[in-house]
C-alpha positions in Angstrom: -7.1 -22.4 0.1 -8.3 -18.8 -0.2 -4.9 -17.3 -1.1 -4.8 -14.1 -3.1 -2.8 -15.4 -6.0 -1.7 -12.1 -7.6 -2.7 -13.5 -11.0 -3.0 -11.8 -14.3 -6.3 -12.6 -15.9 -8.2 -11.8 -19.1 -7.1 -9.4 -21.8 -5.8 -6.5 -19.7 -3.8 -5.3 -16.8 -7.0 -4.3 -15.0 -8.4 -7.9 -15.1 -5.1 -9.0 -13.6 -5.8 -6.6 -10.7 -9.4 -8.0 -10.4 -8.0 -11.4 -9.7 -6.0 -10.1 -6.8 -9.2 -10.2 -4.9 -10.1 -13.8 -5.6 -11.2 -15.7 -2.5 -11.6 -12.7 -0.2 -14.4 -14.1 2.0 -14.2 -13.7 5.7 -16.1 -13.1 9.0 -18.4 -10.1 9.2 -18.9 -7.4 11.7 -22.1 -7.7 13.8 -23.5 -4.4 12.4 -26.5 -4.4 10.0 -26.3 -1.9 7.2 -29.7 -1.2 5.7 -29.1 2.5 4.8 -26.5 4.0 2.5 -23.2 2.8 3.9 -19.9 4.3 3.0 -17.3 1.6 2.3 -14.0 2.6 4.1 -11.1 3.4 1.8 -13.2 3.6 -1.3 -15.4 6.2 -3.1 -18.5 3.9 -2.8 -21.7 4.2 -0.8 -24.1 1.3 -1.0 -27.3 -0.1 0.7 -26.8 -3.9 0.9 -29.7 -6.4 1.3 -31.1 -7.3 4.7 -28.6 -9.3 6.9 -25.4 -8.1 5.1 -22.8 -6.3 7.2 -19.6 -4.5 6.6 -16.6 -6.9 6.3 -13.6 -6.2 8.4 -10.9 -7.6 6.0 -12.1 -6.6 2.5 -14.0 -3.7 0.9 -17.6 -4.7 0.9 -20.3 -6.5 2.8 -20.9 -10.2 3.8 -23.5 -12.5 5.2 -21.9 -15.2 7.2 -24.8 -17.7 7.4 -25.7 -17.4 3.7 -22.0 -17.3 2.6 -22.6 -14.4 0.4 -20.5 -11.2 -0.2 -20.4 -7.9 -2.1 -16.8 -7.1 -3.1 -15.9 -3.5 -4.1 -13.0 -3.2 -6.6 -11.7 0.3 -7.6 -9.3 1.2 -10.4 -8.0 4.4 -12.0 -10.5 6.2 -14.2 -8.5 5.2 -17.3 -9.3 1.5 -16.7 -12.9 2.2 -17.8 -12.1 1.8 -21.5 -10.8 -1.7 -21.2 -13.3 -3.0 -18.7 -16.2 -1.4 -20.5 -15.3 -3.5 -23.5 -15.6 -6.6 -21.4 -19.0 -5.5 -20.1 -20.3 -4.3 -23.5 -22.7 -7.2 -24.1 -23.4 -10.8 -23.1 -21.1 -12.3 -25.7 -18.0 -10.3 -24.8 -18.6 -10.9 -21.1 -19.1 -14.6 -21.6 -15.8 -14.9 -23.5 -13.9 -12.7 -21.1 -15.0 -14.4 -17.9 -15.0 -18.0 -19.2 -11.4 -18.3 -18.4 -12.2 -17.7 -14.7 -14.9 -20.4 -14.7 -17.8 -18.0 -14.8 -20.7 -18.8 -17.0 -22.5 -15.5 -18.0 -26.3 -16.2 -18.4 -27.6 -12.6 -18.5 -26.8 -9.0 -19.3 -28.8 -5.9 -18.9 -28.6 -2.1 -18.4 -29.6 -1.3 -14.9 -31.0 2.1 -13.9 -29.3 3.3 -10.7 -30.8 5.5 -8.0 -28.7 8.5 -9.1 -30.2 8.5 -12.6 -27.4 6.7 -14.5 -27.3 3.2 -16.1 -24.7 0.5 -15.6 -24.1 -2.8 -17.3 -25.1 -5.7 -15.0 -24.0 -9.3 -15.5 -25.5 -12.5 -14.1 -24.1 -16.0 -14.1 -22.7 -18.9 -12.1 -19.3 -20.1 -11.1 -18.1 -23.5 -10.0 -15.6 -23.3 -7.2 -14.2 -26.1 -5.0 -17.1 -28.3 -5.8 -19.8 -25.8 -5.1 -21.9 -23.6 -7.4 -22.1 -19.8 -6.8 -24.7 -17.4 -8.0 -22.7 -14.4 -9.4 -23.6 -10.8 -10.3 -21.2 -8.1 -11.5 -21.6 -4.4 -12.5 -19.3 -1.7 -13.7 -19.5 2.0 -12.6 -17.7 5.2 -13.8 -16.7 8.3 -12.0 -13.6 9.6 -10.3 -12.7 5.9 -10.1 -13.7 3.0 -12.2 -15.6 0.7 -9.8 -16.4 -3.0 -10.3 -18.8 -4.6 -7.8 -19.1 -8.4 -7.6 -21.8 -10.2 -5.6 -21.6 -14.0 -5.1 -23.5 -16.4 -2.9 -24.0 -20.1 -2.6 -26.6 -21.0 -5.3 -28.7 -22.8 -2.8 -29.0 -19.5 -0.9 -29.5 -17.3 -3.9 -31.4 -14.0 -3.3 -34.4 -12.8 -5.3 -33.2 -11.0 -8.4 -35.1 -7.9 -7.5 -33.3 -7.7 -4.1 -29.9 -8.0 -5.8 -30.7 -5.4 -8.4 -31.9 -3.0 -5.8 -28.6 -3.3 -4.0 -26.6 -2.7 -7.2 -28.9 0.3 -8.1 -28.1 1.9 -4.7 -24.4 2.2 -5.4 -23.0 5.6 -5.9 -19.5 7.1 -5.8 -18.1 10.3 -4.4 -14.6 11.8 -4.0 -11.7 9.4 -4.0 -10.4 8.5 -0.5 -7.1 10.0 0.5 -4.0 7.8 0.5 -4.1 7.8 4.3 -7.7 6.6 4.4 -7.0 3.9 1.9 -4.1 2.6 3.8 -5.8 2.8 7.1 -8.7 0.6 5.8 -6.3 -2.3 5.0 -6.2 -5.2 7.4 -2.5 -4.7 7.9 -0.1 -1.8 8.6 2.5 -0.8 6.1 4.9 2.1 5.5 5.4 3.6 2.1 9.2 3.9 1.4 10.7 6.0 -1.4 11.3 5.5 -4.3 8.1 3.5 -4.1 4.7 5.2 -4.0 1.1 4.0 -3.7 -0.6 3.5 -7.0 -3.8 2.0 -5.6 -5.4 -0.2 -3.0 -7.6 -3.0 -4.1 -10.8 -4.3 -2.4 -9.6 -3.0 0.9 -7.2 -5.9 1.2 -4.2 -5.2 -1.1 -1.9 -2.4 -2.1 0.1 -1.8 -5.3 3.2 0.4 -5.1 5.6 1.3 -7.9 8.9 3.2 -8.2 8.7 5.6 -11.1 6.5 8.2 -12.7 4.0 5.9 -14.5 0.7 5.1 -12.9 0.0 2.4 -15.5 2.9 0.2 -16.4 1.7 -2.7 -18.7 5.2 -3.2 -20.0 6.6 -3.7 -16.4 9.5 -1.3 -16.7 9.1 0.0 -13.1 10.0 -1.8 -9.9 6.7 -2.9 -8.2 5.6 -4.2 -4.9 2.2 -5.8 -4.2 1.1 -6.7 -0.7 -2.1 -8.8 -0.3 -4.1 -10.1 2.7 -6.1 -13.3 2.4 -7.0 -16.4 4.5 -6.1 -20.1 4.3 -6.5 -23.2 6.4 -5.1 -22.9 9.9 -2.0 -24.9 10.5 -0.6 -25.2 6.9 3.1 -25.8 6.4 4.8 -22.4 5.7 7.5 -23.2 3.2 5.6 -25.6 1.0 2.5 -23.3 1.0 4.7 -20.3 0.0 6.3 -22.2 -2.9 2.9 -23.5 -4.1 1.4 -20.0 -4.0 4.3 -18.7 -6.1 4.0 -21.5 -8.8 0.2 -20.9 -9.0 0.7 -17.3 -9.9 0.3 -16.5 -13.6 3.7 -15.6 -15.0 5.6 -17.4 -12.2 4.9 -21.0 -13.2 8.4 -21.4 -14.5 10.1 -19.0 -12.1 13.5 -20.0 -10.9 13.8 -20.1 -7.2 17.4 -19.3 -6.1 17.0 -19.0 -2.3 14.2 -19.9 0.2 14.8 -19.1 3.8 12.8 -18.4 7.0 12.9 -14.7 8.0 11.0 -12.4 10.4 8.0 -11.0 8.4 4.8 -9.4 9.8 6.3 -9.8 13.3 6.2 -13.6 13.0 8.3 -16.3 11.3 7.8 -15.9 7.6 9.1 -17.3 4.3 11.3 -15.3 1.9 11.8 -16.6 -1.7 14.2 -14.9 -4.1 14.8 -15.8 -7.8 14.2 -14.8 -11.4 11.2 -14.7 -13.7 10.8 -14.0 -17.4 8.4 -11.0 -18.0 7.8 -9.6 -21.4 10.9 -11.4 -22.7 13.1 -9.9 -20.0 14.7 -11.6 -16.9 13.4 -10.0 -13.7 14.5 -10.3 -10.1 11.7 -11.2 -7.8 11.1 -11.7 -4.1 8.1 -13.2 -2.2 7.5 -12.8 1.5 4.7 -14.9 3.1 3.5 -15.0 6.7 0.7 -17.2 8.0 -0.8 -16.7 11.4 -2.1 -19.6 13.5 -5.7 -18.6 12.7 -5.0 -18.8 8.9 -4.6 -15.1 8.2 -2.1 -14.6 5.4 0.1 -11.7 4.3 2.0 -12.0 1.0 4.4 -9.5 -0.5 5.8 -9.8 -4.0 8.4 -7.5 -5.6 9.6 -7.4 -9.2 12.4 -5.4 -10.8 15.1 -5.4 -13.5 18.6 -6.4 -12.4 19.8 -2.9 -12.9 17.2 -1.6 -10.5 18.0 -3.9 -7.6 20.7 -1.7 -6.0 18.3 1.3 -5.8 15.1 -0.5 -5.1 15.8 -3.5 -3.0 16.7 -1.6 0.3 13.3 0.0 0.1 11.7 -3.3 -0.4 13.3 -4.6 2.7 12.2 -1.5 4.7 8.6 -1.9 3.5 8.7 -5.6 4.4 10.0 -4.8 7.9 7.1 -2.3 8.5 4.3 -4.8 7.8 2.2 -6.5 10.4 -1.3 -7.8 10.9 -3.8 -5.6 12.6 -5.4 -7.2 15.6 
């Protein structure tokens, strides 16, 4: 199942955001992109290898036949300090990514076409009984950008072609909030007191209510909405509960109610309950909708009990505004 699990991972909040994008592999647009190609909703321009095309449901490029993808992840500029430590050398990278099942076999400083250098990692990952060839690089600028390339090991590209693609990456001015939201594969309204903190990989959006853009202590109400795919025809309520329990920090969450509701203009699941975060009891909700073709929308909110009266009506209004783009 290719659910976005909303997991925390690694030693920082930013690695937790990285894992939001796990499993985002989908169909591609029938448009070849062999020149510098701006990735919608991001700061990134990139020239992918021959045969790779812009992906319609995540930020990046994909090759359907070879089952390979470039995934663009953007974070606030202040994330660079933490992620740069992870990419500092092969040893730190190997330790940091081991928990995700990634074996780092190489590290180098790659010269980019715009005259900078970036750390480039190479390795493999076992996933669902198959081996993936994996490359990752970290870029600075107005946004901190992490680019991941993975492909079936049997279809691995020549190292020179992969490096050429990574070297072509450049970043410009940050996309406007309107452009970021319009690039998502779903429609959503932003309802006060929540505001957009960032979109991730062109498939997810994080909102918080409060003045902090970074909230590692979790003191502000938060809403995350993520798009992913799963098998067609899965059972809704059981799948929703499994997704919740597979989310880091929610393994022991107490489910108080689970009902069927209208979500994303189809029948959806709504779970409410409590979860312990940083030693405090939080109220949470999880909305899930699964279309017949296996497209999934998942919305998770968390807040203190004292914040429910103010924040929950906005959560409901946000949930009612969401639907799949056709």
